[in-house]
FIKOLZA-1660 file (N, C-alpha, C; in steps of 0.1 Angstrom, whole numbers, plus 5000, padded with zeros to 4 digits):
% residues 217
   i   px   py   pz ch aa at
   1 9666 0933 2395  A  X  N
   1 9651 0935 2389  A  X CA
   1 9649 0949 2390  A  X  C
   2 9653 0958 2401  A  X  N
   2 9646 0972 2402  A  X CA
   2 9655 0981 2393  A  X  C
   3 9668 0976 2392  A  X  N
   3 9678 0983 2386  A  X CA
   3 9675 0985 2370  A  X  C
   4 9668 0975 2366  A  X  N
   4 9666 0975 2349  A  X CA
   4 9651 0986 2349  A  X  C
   5 9643 0987 2357  A  X  N
   5 9630 0997 2356  A  X CA
   5 9634 1009 2350  A  X  C
   6 9646 1016 2356  A  X  N
   6 9645 1031 2350  A  X CA
   6 9649 1030 2335  A  X  C
   7 9659 1020 2333  A  X  N
   7 9664 1019 2319  A  X CA
   7 9652 1016 2309  A  X  C
   8 9645 1004 2314  A  X  N
   8 9632 1000 2306  A  X CA
   8 9623 1016 2303  A  X  C
   9 9620 1022 2314  A  X  N
   9 9613 1033 2312  A  X CA
   9 9619 1044 2302  A  X  C
  10 9632 1046 2303  A  X  N
  10 9639 1054 2297  A  X CA
  10 9638 1052 2281  A  X  C
  11 9639 1039 2277  A  X  N
  11 9639 1033 2263  A  X CA
  11 9626 1034 2257  A  X  C
  12 9614 1032 2265  A  X  N
  12 9600 1033 2263  A  X CA
  12 9598 1049 2260  A  X  C
  13 9601 1057 2269  A  X  N
  13 9600 1070 2266  A  X CA
  13 9607 1077 2252  A  X  C
  14 9620 1070 2252  A  X  N
  14 9623 1073 2239  A  X CA
  14 9616 1070 2227  A  X  C
  15 9611 1058 2226  A  X  N
  15 9603 1053 2215  A  X CA
  15 9592 1060 2214  A  X  C
  16 9585 1064 2227  A  X  N
  16 9573 1072 2224  A  X CA
  16 9573 1085 2220  A  X  C
  17 9584 1091 2223  A  X  N
  17 9588 1102 2218  A  X CA
  17 9591 1101 2203  A  X  C
  18 9597 1090 2199  A  X  N
  18 9601 1087 2184  A  X CA
  18 9587 1086 2176  A  X  C
  19 9580 1082 2182  A  X  N
  19 9567 1079 2173  A  X CA
  19 9558 1093 2172  A  X  C
  20 9560 1104 2184  A  X  N
  20 9556 1114 2181  A  X CA
  20 9561 1122 2172  A  X  C
  21 9575 1120 2171  A  X  N
  21 9586 1128 2159  A  X CA
  21 9580 1124 2147  A  X  C
  22 9579 1111 2147  A  X  N
  22 9573 1104 2131  A  X CA
  22 9559 1112 2128  A  X  C
  23 9550 1115 2139  A  X  N
  23 9537 1119 2134  A  X CA
  23 9539 1134 2129  A  X  C
  24 9548 1139 2139  A  X  N
  24 9552 1156 2132  A  X CA
  24 9557 1157 2121  A  X  C
  25 9566 1148 2117  A  X  N
  25 9572 1147 2106  A  X CA
  25 9564 1147 2094  A  X  C
  26 9555 1138 2095  A  X  N
  26 9546 1134 2083  A  X CA
  26 9536 1146 2083  A  X  C
  27 9532 1152 2096  A  X  N
  27 9523 1162 2092  A  X CA
  27 9529 1175 2088  A  X  C
  28 9541 1178 2091  A  X  N
  28 9548 1188 2084  A  X CA
  28 9549 1186 2068  A  X  C
  29 9552 1174 2066  A  X  N
  29 9552 1172 2050  A  X CA
  29 9541 1175 2043  A  X  C
  30 9528 1169 2053  A  X  N
  30 9515 1171 2044  A  X CA
  30 9509 1188 2044  A  X  C
  31 9516 1194 2056  A  X  N
  31 9512 1209 2055  A  X CA
  31 9522 1214 2045  A  X  C
  32 9532 1213 2042  A  X  N
  32 9541 1218 2031  A  X CA
  32 9536 1217 2018  A  X  C
  33 9529 1202 2015  A  X  N
  33 9523 1199 2002  A  X CA
  33 9508 1199 2002  A  X  C
  34 9503 1209 2012  A  X  N
  34 9489 1210 2015  A  X CA
  34 9482 1214 1999  A  X  C
  35 9490 1224 1992  A  X  N
  35 9483 1227 1980  A  X CA
  35 9477 1217 1971  A  X  C
  36 9486 1205 1972  A  X  N
  36 9483 1192 1963  A  X CA
  36 9475 1183 1973  A  X  C
  37 9479 1182 1982  A  X  N
  37 9471 1170 1992  A  X CA
  37 9456 1173 1991  A  X  C
  38 9453 1187 1995  A  X  N
  38 9439 1191 1993  A  X CA
  38 9433 1192 1983  A  X  C
  39 9441 1195 1973  A  X  N
  39 9436 1199 1957  A  X CA
  39 9443 1190 1949  A  X  C
  40 9440 1177 1948  A  X  N
  40 9450 1169 1941  A  X CA
  40 9448 1171 1927  A  X  C
  41 9438 1177 1921  A  X  N
  41 9437 1178 1906  A  X CA
  41 9449 1185 1902  A  X  C
  42 9453 1194 1910  A  X  N
  42 9463 1204 1905  A  X CA
  42 9476 1197 1903  A  X  C
  43 9479 1184 1911  A  X  N
  43 9490 1176 1909  A  X CA
  43 9489 1171 1896  A  X  C
  44 9479 1167 1891  A  X  N
  44 9480 1161 1875  A  X CA
  44 9474 1170 1866  A  X  C
  45 9475 1181 1870  A  X  N
  45 9471 1191 1857  A  X CA
  45 9482 1197 1848  A  X  C
  46 9482 1193 1836  A  X  N
  46 9492 1194 1825  A  X CA
  46 9489 1205 1817  A  X  C
  47 9476 1212 1818  A  X  N
  47 9477 1225 1811  A  X CA
  47 9464 1231 1816  A  X  C
  48 9467 1245 1818  A  X  N
  48 9454 1253 1823  A  X CA
  48 9455 1266 1815  A  X  C
  49 9442 1268 1809  A  X  N
  49 9442 1282 1799  A  X CA
  49 9429 1289 1808  A  X  C
  50 9431 1303 1812  A  X  N
  50 9422 1313 1815  A  X CA
  50 9413 1313 1802  A  X  C
  51 9400 1311 1807  A  X  N
  51 9392 1313 1792  A  X CA
  51 9380 1320 1797  A  X  C
  52 9370 1325 1788  A  X  N
  52 9357 1330 1791  A  X CA
  52 9349 1323 1781  A  X  C
  53 9344 1314 1786  A  X  N
  53 9331 1305 1779  A  X CA
  53 9321 1310 1776  A  X  C
  54 9318 1322 1784  A  X  N
  54 9304 1327 1781  A  X CA
  54 9300 1335 1769  A  X  C
  55 9314 1334 1758  A  X  N
  55 9314 1341 1747  A  X CA
  55 9322 1332 1737  A  X  C
  56 9316 1333 1725  A  X  N
  56 9324 1327 1715  A  X CA
  56 9339 1332 1714  A  X  C
  57 9350 1318 1711  A  X  N
  57 9364 1323 1710  A  X CA
  57 9370 1311 1706  A  X  C
  58 9384 1314 1705  A  X  N
  58 9393 1299 1703  A  X CA
  58 9404 1300 1715  A  X  C
  59 9409 1289 1719  A  X  N
  59 9420 1291 1729  A  X CA
  59 9431 1279 1727  A  X  C
  60 9441 1282 1730  A  X  N
  60 9453 1272 1725  A  X CA
  60 9463 1270 1737  A  X  C
  61 9467 1258 1740  A  X  N
  61 9477 1256 1750  A  X CA
  61 9487 1244 1745  A  X  C
  62 9500 1245 1748  A  X  N
  62 9509 1236 1747  A  X CA
  62 9515 1230 1757  A  X  C
  63 9519 1216 1759  A  X  N
  63 9526 1215 1769  A  X CA
  63 9536 1199 1768  A  X  C
  64 9545 1197 1773  A  X  N
  64 9554 1187 1771  A  X CA
  64 9551 1178 1785  A  X  C
  65 9549 1165 1782  A  X  N
  65 9547 1154 1790  A  X CA
  65 9552 1141 1787  A  X  C
  66 9564 1134 1790  A  X  N
  66 9572 1124 1786  A  X CA
  66 9565 1111 1792  A  X  C
  67 9555 1110 1801  A  X  N
  67 9547 1100 1805  A  X CA
  67 9535 1094 1799  A  X  C
  68 9531 1084 1799  A  X  N
  68 9520 1079 1794  A  X CA
  68 9507 1085 1803  A  X  C
  69 9495 1090 1795  A  X  N
  69 9487 1097 1802  A  X CA
  69 9476 1083 1803  A  X  C
  70 9469 1085 1816  A  X  N
  70 9460 1076 1821  A  X CA
  70 9448 1082 1823  A  X  C
  71 9438 1076 1818  A  X  N
  71 9422 1085 1821  A  X CA
  71 9424 1100 1820  A  X  C
  72 9428 1104 1809  A  X  N
  72 9429 1119 1810  A  X CA
  72 9417 1127 1806  A  X  C
  73 9414 1138 1809  A  X  N
  73 9400 1145 1807  A  X CA
  73 9403 1158 1807  A  X  C
  74 9394 1164 1797  A  X  N
  74 9393 1180 1797  A  X CA
  74 9383 1183 1808  A  X  C
  75 9387 1197 1818  A  X  N
  75 9378 1199 1825  A  X CA
  75 9376 1215 1827  A  X  C
  76 9368 1218 1837  A  X  N
  76 9367 1233 1836  A  X CA
  76 9367 1236 1851  A  X  C
  77 9377 1244 1856  A  X  N
  77 9379 1246 1872  A  X CA
  77 9374 1261 1872  A  X  C
  78 9362 1260 1884  A  X  N
  78 9356 1271 1888  A  X CA
  78 9358 1272 1902  A  X  C
  79 9356 1283 1908  A  X  N
  79 9356 1285 1923  A  X CA
  79 9347 1277 1929  A  X  C
  80 9351 1269 1940  A  X  N
  80 9342 1257 1948  A  X CA
  80 9330 1267 1952  A  X  C
  81 9330 1278 1955  A  X  N
  81 9317 1285 1962  A  X CA
  81 9307 1288 1951  A  X  C
  82 9310 1285 1938  A  X  N
  82 9300 1288 1927  A  X CA
  82 9294 1271 1927  A  X  C
  83 9302 1264 1927  A  X  N
  83 9297 1250 1924  A  X CA
  83 9288 1247 1938  A  X  C
  84 9291 1251 1948  A  X  N
  84 9281 1247 1961  A  X CA
  84 9268 1253 1960  A  X  C
  85 9268 1262 1951  A  X  N
  85 9252 1269 1950  A  X CA
  85 9246 1267 1937  A  X  C
  86 9257 1261 1926  A  X  N
  86 9251 1259 1912  A  X CA
  86 9256 1247 1907  A  X  C
  87 9245 1238 1901  A  X  N
  87 9249 1226 1894  A  X CA
  87 9259 1230 1881  A  X  C
  88 9268 1219 1877  A  X  N
  88 9273 1221 1868  A  X CA
  88 9268 1223 1853  A  X  C
  89 9256 1216 1855  A  X  N
  89 9246 1215 1840  A  X CA
  89 9241 1230 1838  A  X  C
  90 9239 1238 1852  A  X  N
  90 9231 1249 1849  A  X CA
  90 9242 1260 1845  A  X  C
  91 9253 1258 1851  A  X  N
  91 9266 1266 1846  A  X CA
  91 9268 1266 1833  A  X  C
  92 9270 1254 1827  A  X  N
  92 9272 1254 1812  A  X CA
  92 9260 1251 1802  A  X  C
  93 9250 1255 1808  A  X  N
  93 9239 1258 1799  A  X CA
  93 9242 1263 1786  A  X  C
  94 9238 1259 1772  A  X  N
  94 9238 1267 1762  A  X CA
  94 9252 1264 1757  A  X  C
  95 9265 1259 1763  A  X  N
  95 9277 1259 1760  A  X CA
  95 9277 1248 1745  A  X  C
  96 9285 1254 1734  A  X  N
  96 9287 1247 1723  A  X CA
  96 9300 1249 1720  A  X  C
  97 9308 1236 1716  A  X  N
  97 9321 1240 1709  A  X CA
  97 9329 1227 1707  A  X  C
  98 9340 1229 1704  A  X  N
  98 9346 1217 1698  A  X CA
  98 9362 1217 1703  A  X  C
  99 9368 1207 1707  A  X  N
  99 9382 1206 1709  A  X CA
  99 9389 1197 1699  A  X  C
 100 9402 1199 1695  A  X  N
 100 9411 1192 1690  A  X CA
 100 9425 1192 1696  A  X  C
 101 9432 1181 1697  A  X  N
 101 9445 1177 1704  A  X CA
 101 9453 1173 1691  A  X  C
 102 9465 1178 1691  A  X  N
 102 9478 1176 1680  A  X CA
 102 9488 1170 1688  A  X  C
 103 9496 1163 1682  A  X  N
 103 9507 1155 1685  A  X CA
 103 9520 1166 1682  A  X  C
 104 9533 1160 1685  A  X  N
 104 9543 1166 1683  A  X CA
 104 9546 1172 1667  A  X  C
 105 9541 1164 1659  A  X  N
 105 9544 1165 1644  A  X CA
 105 9531 1174 1640  A  X  C
 106 9523 1181 1648  A  X  N
 106 9512 1187 1645  A  X CA
 106 9500 1180 1638  A  X  C
 107 9502 1168 1637  A  X  N
 107 9491 1160 1634  A  X CA
 107 9478 1157 1645  A  X  C
 108 9466 1161 1639  A  X  N
 108 9454 1157 1648  A  X CA
 108 9456 1145 1655  A  X  C
 109 9454 1145 1667  A  X  N
 109 9454 1130 1675  A  X CA
 109 9441 1127 1678  A  X  C
 110 9430 1136 1681  A  X  N
 110 9416 1133 1686  A  X CA
 110 9410 1146 1687  A  X  C
 111 9398 1147 1682  A  X  N
 111 9388 1158 1682  A  X CA
 111 9374 1154 1686  A  X  C
 112 9366 1165 1687  A  X  N
 112 9351 1162 1693  A  X CA
 112 9345 1173 1698  A  X  C
 113 9333 1171 1700  A  X  N
 113 9325 1184 1709  A  X CA
 113 9331 1186 1723  A  X  C
 114 9334 1198 1726  A  X  N
 114 9339 1203 1741  A  X CA
 114 9330 1195 1750  A  X  C
 115 9319 1195 1749  A  X  N
 115 9311 1188 1761  A  X CA
 115 9305 1176 1756  A  X  C
 116 9309 1162 1764  A  X  N
 116 9306 1150 1759  A  X CA
 116 9291 1149 1759  A  X  C
 117 9284 1152 1771  A  X  N
 117 9270 1149 1772  A  X CA
 117 9265 1158 1783  A  X  C
 118 9258 1170 1776  A  X  N
 118 9252 1180 1785  A  X CA
 118 9247 1177 1795  A  X  C
 119 9241 1163 1797  A  X  N
 119 9230 1159 1806  A  X CA
 119 9239 1150 1815  A  X  C
 120 9251 1150 1817  A  X  N
 120 9257 1140 1824  A  X CA
 120 9273 1145 1826  A  X  C
 121 9270 1160 1830  A  X  N
 121 9282 1164 1833  A  X CA
 121 9285 1163 1850  A  X  C
 122 9297 1160 1854  A  X  N
 122 9301 1158 1867  A  X CA
 122 9313 1165 1870  A  X  C
 123 9314 1163 1886  A  X  N
 123 9327 1171 1892  A  X CA
 123 9335 1159 1898  A  X  C
 124 9348 1160 1896  A  X  N
 124 9360 1150 1897  A  X CA
 124 9369 1157 1908  A  X  C
 125 9374 1150 1918  A  X  N
 125 9386 1153 1926  A  X CA
 125 9384 1164 1934  A  X  C
 126 9375 1162 1944  A  X  N
 126 9376 1172 1956  A  X CA
 126 9372 1188 1953  A  X  C
 127 9380 1192 1945  A  X  N
 127 9380 1206 1943  A  X CA
 127 9369 1213 1932  A  X  C
 128 9363 1203 1927  A  X  N
 128 9350 1204 1919  A  X CA
 128 9355 1209 1905  A  X  C
 129 9363 1201 1899  A  X  N
 129 9369 1202 1883  A  X CA
 129 9356 1197 1877  A  X  C
 130 9351 1205 1870  A  X  N
 130 9340 1200 1860  A  X CA
 130 9343 1192 1847  A  X  C
 131 9341 1178 1847  A  X  N
 131 9346 1171 1837  A  X CA
 131 9336 1172 1825  A  X  C
 132 9346 1179 1813  A  X  N
 132 9339 1183 1801  A  X CA
 132 9339 1167 1790  A  X  C
 133 9350 1165 1790  A  X  N
 133 9355 1151 1780  A  X CA
 133 9362 1142 1788  A  X  C
 134 9357 1130 1787  A  X  N
 134 9368 1120 1790  A  X CA
 134 9378 1115 1780  A  X  C
 135 9390 1117 1779  A  X  N
 135 9399 1113 1770  A  X CA
 135 9406 1102 1769  A  X  C
 136 9405 1092 1780  A  X  N
 136 9412 1080 1781  A  X CA
 136 9425 1081 1782  A  X  C
 137 9431 1069 1777  A  X  N
 137 9448 1068 1780  A  X CA
 137 9455 1070 1764  A  X  C
 138 9466 1076 1767  A  X  N
 138 9474 1081 1757  A  X CA
 138 9487 1074 1760  A  X  C
 139 9494 1069 1750  A  X  N
 139 9508 1062 1749  A  X CA
 139 9519 1069 1739  A  X  C
 140 9530 1071 1742  A  X  N
 140 9542 1075 1732  A  X CA
 140 9541 1088 1727  A  X  C
 141 9536 1098 1734  A  X  N
 141 9539 1112 1727  A  X CA
 141 9545 1118 1738  A  X  C
 142 9551 1131 1736  A  X  N
 142 9559 1139 1746  A  X CA
 142 9552 1154 1744  A  X  C
 143 9550 1159 1732  A  X  N
 143 9546 1172 1733  A  X CA
 143 9532 1173 1725  A  X  C
 144 9524 1180 1731  A  X  N
 144 9509 1184 1727  A  X CA
 144 9505 1196 1726  A  X  C
 145 9494 1198 1717  A  X  N
 145 9487 1212 1717  A  X CA
 145 9472 1210 1716  A  X  C
 146 9467 1218 1724  A  X  N
 146 9450 1216 1726  A  X CA
 146 9446 1231 1720  A  X  C
 147 9433 1228 1711  A  X  N
 147 9428 1238 1707  A  X CA
 147 9412 1236 1711  A  X  C
 148 9406 1246 1716  A  X  N
 148 9393 1247 1719  A  X CA
 148 9387 1259 1712  A  X  C
 149 9374 1255 1708  A  X  N
 149 9370 1265 1699  A  X CA
 149 9354 1266 1705  A  X  C
 150 9349 1279 1711  A  X  N
 150 9338 1279 1715  A  X CA
 150 9326 1287 1704  A  X  C
 151 9316 1280 1699  A  X  N
 151 9308 1281 1692  A  X CA
 151 9297 1290 1698  A  X  C
 152 9293 1286 1707  A  X  N
 152 9282 1293 1715  A  X CA
 152 9285 1293 1728  A  X  C
 153 9285 1306 1734  A  X  N
 153 9288 1305 1752  A  X CA
 153 9278 1301 1759  A  X  C
 154 9282 1297 1772  A  X  N
 154 9274 1297 1785  A  X CA
 154 9270 1309 1791  A  X  C
 155 9259 1316 1789  A  X  N
 155 9259 1330 1797  A  X CA
 155 9259 1327 1811  A  X  C
 156 9256 1316 1818  A  X  N
 156 9258 1319 1833  A  X CA
 156 9271 1316 1837  A  X  C
 157 9283 1315 1829  A  X  N
 157 9297 1317 1831  A  X CA
 157 9301 1332 1831  A  X  C
 158 9294 1340 1826  A  X  N
 158 9298 1352 1827  A  X CA
 158 9301 1362 1839  A  X  C
 159 9312 1364 1841  A  X  N
 159 9317 1373 1853  A  X CA
 159 9323 1361 1860  A  X  C
 160 9323 1350 1860  A  X  N
 160 9328 1338 1869  A  X CA
 160 9343 1337 1864  A  X  C
 161 9352 1337 1872  A  X  N
 161 9366 1333 1867  A  X CA
 161 9368 1316 1866  A  X  C
 162 9372 1312 1855  A  X  N
 162 9373 1299 1852  A  X CA
 162 9384 1295 1843  A  X  C
 163 9388 1282 1841  A  X  N
 163 9401 1279 1835  A  X CA
 163 9397 1265 1828  A  X  C
 164 9399 1265 1815  A  X  N
 164 9401 1252 1809  A  X CA
 164 9412 1244 1809  A  X  C
 165 9411 1230 1815  A  X  N
 165 9424 1222 1822  A  X CA
 165 9422 1210 1816  A  X  C
 166 9435 1205 1815  A  X  N
 166 9437 1191 1808  A  X CA
 166 9444 1183 1821  A  X  C
 167 9439 1173 1825  A  X  N
 167 9444 1165 1839  A  X CA
 167 9445 1152 1836  A  X  C
 168 9457 1146 1841  A  X  N
 168 9462 1131 1841  A  X CA
 168 9456 1128 1854  A  X  C
 169 9448 1116 1852  A  X  N
 169 9441 1112 1864  A  X CA
 169 9451 1104 1872  A  X  C
 170 9461 1097 1866  A  X  N
 170 9471 1087 1873  A  X CA
 170 9476 1092 1885  A  X  C
 171 9484 1106 1884  A  X  N
 171 9490 1112 1895  A  X CA
 171 9482 1117 1905  A  X  C
 172 9469 1120 1900  A  X  N
 172 9458 1123 1911  A  X CA
 172 9455 1113 1919  A  X  C
 173 9455 1101 1914  A  X  N
 173 9451 1089 1920  A  X CA
 173 9462 1085 1929  A  X  C
 174 9475 1087 1927  A  X  N
 174 9484 1083 1935  A  X CA
 174 9487 1093 1945  A  X  C
 175 9484 1104 1943  A  X  N
 175 9484 1115 1956  A  X CA
 175 9473 1112 1964  A  X  C
 176 9462 1106 1961  A  X  N
 176 9452 1105 1969  A  X CA
 176 9456 1093 1979  A  X  C
 177 9461 1083 1972  A  X  N
 177 9465 1070 1980  A  X CA
 177 9477 1076 1989  A  X  C
 178 9486 1085 1986  A  X  N
 178 9495 1092 1995  A  X CA
 178 9490 1098 2007  A  X  C
 179 9479 1106 2003  A  X  N
 179 9472 1114 2013  A  X CA
 179 9465 1103 2025  A  X  C
 180 9459 1093 2019  A  X  N
 180 9455 1083 2027  A  X CA
 180 9467 1077 2038  A  X  C
 181 9476 1073 2031  A  X  N
 181 9488 1067 2037  A  X CA
 181 9495 1077 2049  A  X  C
 182 9495 1087 2043  A  X  N
 182 9498 1099 2053  A  X CA
 182 9492 1102 2066  A  X  C
 183 9478 1101 2064  A  X  N
 183 9468 1102 2073  A  X CA
 183 9469 1090 2083  A  X  C
 184 9469 1079 2080  A  X  N
 184 9472 1067 2086  A  X CA
 184 9486 1068 2095  A  X  C
 185 9497 1070 2088  A  X  N
 185 9509 1073 2098  A  X CA
 185 9508 1080 2107  A  X  C
 186 9501 1094 2105  A  X  N
 186 9500 1104 2112  A  X CA
 186 9492 1099 2126  A  X  C
 187 9482 1094 2124  A  X  N
 187 9471 1088 2131  A  X CA
 187 9480 1076 2143  A  X  C
 188 9485 1067 2134  A  X  N
 188 9487 1054 2143  A  X CA
 188 9499 1062 2151  A  X  C
 189 9510 1066 2144  A  X  N
 189 9521 1073 2151  A  X CA
 189 9516 1080 2164  A  X  C
 190 9510 1090 2163  A  X  N
 190 9504 1098 2173  A  X CA
 190 9497 1090 2184  A  X  C
 191 9489 1082 2179  A  X  N
 191 9483 1071 2192  A  X CA
 191 9494 1063 2198  A  X  C
 192 9501 1056 2191  A  X  N
 192 9511 1048 2197  A  X CA
 192 9520 1057 2207  A  X  C
 193 9525 1069 2203  A  X  N
 193 9532 1076 2210  A  X CA
 193 9525 1081 2223  A  X  C
 194 9514 1086 2221  A  X  N
 194 9507 1090 2232  A  X CA
 194 9502 1080 2242  A  X  C
 195 9502 1068 2237  A  X  N
 195 9497 1055 2247  A  X CA
 195 9511 1051 2254  A  X  C
 196 9522 1049 2248  A  X  N
 196 9535 1048 2254  A  X CA
 196 9536 1057 2268  A  X  C
 197 9536 1070 2263  A  X  N
 197 9540 1082 2271  A  X CA
 197 9531 1083 2282  A  X  C
 198 9519 1080 2279  A  X  N
 198 9510 1081 2292  A  X CA
 198 9512 1067 2301  A  X  C
 199 9515 1056 2296  A  X  N
 199 9518 1046 2306  A  X CA
 199 9530 1046 2311  A  X  C
 200 9540 1051 2305  A  X  N
 200 9553 1054 2315  A  X CA
 200 9549 1064 2325  A  X  C
 201 9543 1075 2321  A  X  N
 201 9540 1086 2331  A  X CA
 201 9532 1081 2343  A  X  C
 202 9523 1072 2339  A  X  N
 202 9514 1066 2352  A  X CA
 202 9524 1058 2360  A  X  C
 203 9532 1050 2354  A  X  N
 203 9538 1041 2362  A  X CA
 203 9550 1048 2370  A  X  C
 204 9557 1058 2364  A  X  N
 204 9563 1069 2371  A  X CA
 204 9558 1075 2385  A  X  C
 205 9546 1080 2382  A  X  N
 205 9539 1086 2393  A  X CA
 205 9536 1075 2404  A  X  C
 206 9534 1063 2397  A  X  N
 206 9528 1054 2409  A  X CA
 206 9539 1048 2416  A  X  C
 207 9554 1047 2410  A  X  N
 207 9563 1042 2417  A  X CA
 207 9568 1055 2430  A  X  C
 208 9566 1068 2426  A  X  N
 208 9568 1077 2435  A  X CA
 208 9560 1078 2446  A  X  C
 209 9547 1073 2444  A  X  N
 209 9539 1074 2455  A  X CA
 209 9535 1063 2464  A  X  C
 210 9544 1051 2458  A  X  N
 210 9542 1036 2467  A  X CA
 210 9550 1038 2478  A  X  C
 211 9548 1030 2489  A  X  N
 211 9559 1031 2502  A  X CA
 211 9573 1024 2496  A  X  C
 212 9582 1029 2503  A  X  N
 212 9597 1025 2498  A  X CA
 212 9595 1009 2502  A  X  C
 213 9589 1003 2512  A  X  N
 213 9592 0991 2517  A  X CA
 213 9584 0981 2510  A  X  C
 214 9574 0987 2499  A  X  N
 214 9565 0978 2494  A  X CA
 214 9574 0969 2484  A  X  C
 215 9569 0958 2481  A  X  N
 215 9574 0951 2472  A  X CA
 215 9574 0955 2459  A  X  C
 216 9582 0952 2449  A  X  N
 216 9582 0958 2436  A  X CA
 216 9577 0944 2428  A  X  C
 217 9568 0947 2420  A  X  N
 217 9561 0934 2411  A  X CA
 217 9570 0933 2398  A  X  C
% end
């Protein structure tokens, strides 16, 4: 009976170290991919154009994407520090423009006002992407071209760096699920490893302190 205890503690220690290794591994992966994990909309960004929406102008971007687009939307990427002090509707006050999206054959696929509803501008996906237009689901296309025409600029955007972005929400959603899963694995593995090693350490210390002639339970 007593000869089995060291082996049991050794196995338990290895199991505890294994769980700590799992936690460290997934933490390392989350750190390496932190640019996407903590800014998930970047992962689903299919096109980004540096723009100046404070003045009239026309902007164009092309991109290839061989997968269906789920709940795509046109958005405006501005620094988080700006949106922490200014609401989106104030930033975009006075903005008027149109957009048009063309397929690989140059046929117009969809068009409309650049800002869907000035009174219902919202932010999405953590890093404060301002949603301008909800574009829904697209299927069966590979190459796209986006044109944006600014008829009247938003004066409050002058001097603020910003980009017009087109985002596919499906990869963003999957990445958010992955982030939650990584967080759960890290916390669970860390907890199990620490508990096991703590128990083994206490048992080892107790065995060292007990009298030699005491009965082993």
